[in-house]
C-alpha positions in Angstrom: 172.4 50.1 89.1 171.4 48.0 92.2 171.0 45.0 89.9 174.5 45.6 88.5 175.9 45.7 92.0 174.0 42.5 93.0 175.4 40.7 90.0 178.8 42.0 90.8 178.7 40.5 94.3 177.5 37.2 92.9 180.0 37.0 90.1 183.4 38.5 91.0 185.0 37.2 87.8 182.7 39.4 85.8 183.6 42.4 87.8 185.2 44.5 85.0 182.2 44.6 82.6 179.7 44.9 85.4 181.6 47.8 87.0 181.8 49.5 83.6 178.1 49.1 83.1 177.4 50.5 86.6 179.5 53.5 86.0 177.8 54.2 82.7 174.4 53.9 84.4 175.4 56.3 87.1 176.7 58.8 84.5 173.4 58.5 82.6 171.4 59.1 85.8 169.8 62.5 86.2 171.9 65.0 88.2 170.5 67.0 91.1 167.6 69.2 90.1 168.8 72.8 89.6 167.1 75.4 91.9 164.3 77.3 90.1 165.3 80.8 88.9 164.0 83.6 91.1 161.7 86.3 89.7 161.6 89.6 91.6 158.1 90.8 92.5 157.8 94.3 93.8 154.9 95.1 96.2 153.8 97.6 98.7 151.9 96.6 101.9 148.3 96.8 100.9 145.8 94.6 102.7 143.8 92.7 101.6 145.7 92.6 98.3 149.3 92.3 99.5 150.3 91.4 103.1 153.7 90.3 104.4 153.2 86.9 105.9 154.6 85.3 109.0 157.8 84.6 107.1 159.5 87.7 105.5 159.9 86.0 102.1 156.2 85.2 101.9 153.4 87.6 100.8 149.7 86.8 100.9 146.5 88.4 99.8 143.9 88.8 97.0 146.6 89.5 94.3 149.6 88.1 96.1 148.2 84.5 96.2 147.4 84.2 92.4 150.6 85.9 91.5 152.7 83.5 93.6 150.8 80.5 92.2 151.5 81.8 88.6 155.2 82.4 89.3 155.7 79.0 90.9 153.6 77.3 88.2 155.8 78.9 85.6 158.9 77.4 87.2 160.2 80.4 89.0 160.7 81.3 92.7 158.8 84.5 93.8 161.4 86.9 95.3 159.2 89.4 97.1 160.7 92.9 97.4 158.9 95.7 99.2 158.9 99.0 97.3 156.6 102.1 97.4 154.2 102.2 94.4 155.8 105.3 92.9 159.2 103.7 93.1 157.9 100.6 91.4 156.9 102.6 88.4 160.3 104.3 88.2 162.3 101.1 88.7 160.4 99.1 86.2 160.5 101.8 83.6 164.3 102.1 84.0 164.4 98.3 83.4 167.9 97.7 84.7 166.8 94.5 86.4 164.2 92.1 85.0 161.4 92.4 87.6 157.7 92.7 88.0 155.1 94.3 90.2 151.9 92.7 91.5 148.3 93.9 91.2 148.5 96.9 88.8 145.8 98.1 86.5 146.6 98.2 82.7 146.0 101.2 80.6 147.3 102.4 77.1 149.9 104.7 78.7 151.4 101.9 80.8 151.4 99.5 77.9 153.9 101.8 76.2 156.4 101.3 79.0 155.7 97.9 80.6 154.7 94.3 79.8 151.6 92.8 81.3 150.5 89.2 82.0 147.0 88.0 81.7 144.8 89.3 84.6 145.1 87.7 88.0 142.2 89.3 89.8 139.2 91.6 89.3 138.0 94.2 91.8 134.5 94.8 93.0 133.1 98.2 92.0 135.1 101.2 93.2 133.8 103.2 96.1 134.6 106.7 97.4 135.8 107.6 100.8 134.5 111.1 101.6 134.4 113.6 104.4 131.4 112.9 106.6 130.0 116.4 105.9 130.4 116.0 102.1 127.0 115.9 100.3 126.8 113.9 97.1 124.0 115.5 95.2 123.4 112.4 93.1 123.6 108.6 93.3 125.6 108.7 90.1 129.4 109.4 90.3 129.3 111.1 86.8 126.9 113.7 88.2 128.9 114.2 91.4 132.0 115.0 89.3 130.1 118.0 88.0 129.5 119.5 91.5 131.0 123.0 91.7 134.0 123.2 94.0 134.5 119.4 94.3 138.0 118.4 95.3 139.2 114.9 94.4 142.2 113.4 96.1 144.2 111.2 93.8 147.5 109.4 94.0 150.2 110.8 91.6 150.7 108.7 88.5 148.0 106.3 89.6 145.2 104.8 87.5 141.7 104.3 88.9 140.7 102.4 85.8 139.6 103.8 82.4 136.1 104.8 83.4 137.1 106.9 86.5 140.2 108.2 84.8 138.0 109.6 82.0 135.7 111.2 84.5 138.6 112.8 86.2 139.9 114.1 82.9 136.6 115.7 81.9 135.2 116.9 85.2 134.9 120.4 86.7 136.5 119.1 89.9 139.8 120.2 91.4 142.3 117.3 91.5 144.5 117.3 94.5 147.5 115.0 93.8 149.7 113.3 96.4 152.4 110.6 96.6 151.2 109.4 100.0 149.9 105.9 100.4 146.1 105.3 100.8 146.0 105.2 104.6 147.6 108.7 104.8 145.2 109.8 102.1 142.2 108.9 104.3 143.7 111.1 107.0 144.0 113.9 104.4 140.3 113.5 103.7 139.5 113.6 107.4 141.7 116.7 107.6 139.6 118.4 104.9 142.4 118.6 102.4 139.9 117.2 99.8 136.3 116.0 99.6 136.6 112.5 98.3 139.1 109.8 97.3 138.7 106.4 95.6 139.2 103.0 96.9 138.5 99.4 96.0 135.5 98.1 97.9 137.8 95.3 99.2 140.2 97.8 100.8 137.9 100.5 102.1 137.2 99.2 105.6 140.8 98.3 106.2 141.8 101.9 105.3 139.3 103.4 107.7 140.5 101.2 110.5 144.2 101.7 109.9 144.0 105.4 109.4 142.9 105.8 113.0 140.6 108.7 112.1 137.4 109.2 114.0 134.5 107.1 112.6 132.5 110.3 112.5 135.1 112.0 110.2 134.7 110.0 107.0 132.2 107.8 105.3 132.1 105.3 102.3 129.9 106.2 99.3 128.7 103.8 96.7 127.3 105.0 93.3 124.8 103.4 90.9 126.8 104.0 87.7 130.2 102.7 88.7 130.9 99.6 86.5 132.4 96.3 87.7 135.9 96.7 89.1 139.0 96.7 87.0 141.2 93.7 86.3 144.6 93.6 88.1 147.8 92.3 86.4 151.4 91.4 87.0 153.2 94.3 85.4 156.8 93.7 84.3 159.8 95.8 83.0 160.6 95.6 79.3 163.8 93.7 80.3 161.7 90.7 81.3 161.9 88.2 78.4 158.7 87.6 76.4 159.3 83.9 77.1 158.9 84.6 80.8 155.6 86.4 80.2 154.4 83.4 78.1 155.2 81.0 80.9 153.4 83.2 83.4 150.3 83.5 81.2 150.2 79.7 80.8 150.2 79.3 84.6 147.6 82.0 85.4 144.2 80.4 86.1 142.1 83.6 86.3 138.7 83.2 84.5 
């Protein structure tokens, strides 16, 4: 186009064809780039996995970072929306809005209601947070589950991975269910509402610190038979197009 204009200045007599060529070139030039389409990502504050950053539209952490990279790499803008975990399940299951949630485990029951990307992160082996006076009579969690009178605190509708879920289903323990978040669950353990609860190894120390319970009230237990931690995924409503999932999978770099 600049060449056309220079020639126009040097040769006024040839203005008409040159102007026409310049206009044609301008019309053929790319228009302004359209803004990337946003993709809603539900999350609940859960250090070190999901932490609201210095800017309110930014979330960082072990699962937030790879999720954001995948969404951006797929050509979308991550639109972070805080929502309690139980509400995430309900909202995604209803599927009124195409949206996803970050850092969830995948199991057969959930696969009936939701769509999943490739994994974005894998946990270290799960640990238990227990009352300080609780005595685990074995170094194997499968044996501890058979202790008479054991009370296990679990989050309602939550999965702890297939291995622990199967232990819970077949154990002699009493399951105490709650909709509270993990920090409050630690307080429930300290208050003797139950004997043990489960946590990722990455999250355990944060929960003990944030719960503000006395250090002498609870302890972290590790077991010899607990397998490698579960993989975490971006979990989406059925209203999210398959093409979107394919783009996300292509952008995910988890090995």
